[in-house]
C-alpha positions in Angstrom: -11.7 8.5 1.5 -8.5 6.8 2.2 -8.1 5.4 5.8 -4.6 4.4 8.0 -5.4 0.9 9.7 -2.1 0.4 11.9 -0.4 -2.9 11.2 2.3 -4.5 13.3 6.0 -5.9 12.7 6.4 -3.1 9.9 3.6 -4.1 7.8 2.6 -1.5 5.1 0.0 -2.6 2.5 -1.9 -0.5 0.5 -5.2 -1.6 -0.6 -8.2 0.1 -2.9 -11.5 -1.6 -2.3 -10.4 -4.7 -0.7 -7.4 -5.3 -3.5 -3.9 -4.8 -2.6 -1.8 -3.1 -4.8 1.0 -2.5 -3.0 3.0 -4.8 -0.2 6.1 -3.6 1.8 7.1 -7.4 2.3 6.9 -8.7 -1.3 8.4 -5.4 -2.2 10.7 -5.2 0.5 10.4 -1.3 0.1 8.4 1.3 0.7 6.1 2.4 -2.3 7.0 5.7 -4.5 4.5 8.0 -4.8 3.4 7.5 -8.6 3.4 3.7 -8.2 0.3 3.8 -5.8 -1.1 7.4 -7.6 -1.0 5.1 -11.0 -2.9 2.4 -9.4 -5.6 4.9 -8.8 -5.9 6.4 -12.2 
C-alpha cells in the first residue's frame, strides 16, 4: 500500500520497503512514471 510522507524544503524521495528508488535531490528533477513503475516490477 503506498503511503505519502510529507517532507520539507522540496524533498521528494520514493522508497520501497525502506530502499530508496528515486531521489529528486540526487536527480535534480521529478521522476517519470516509468522510472518508478520499472523499479516496482
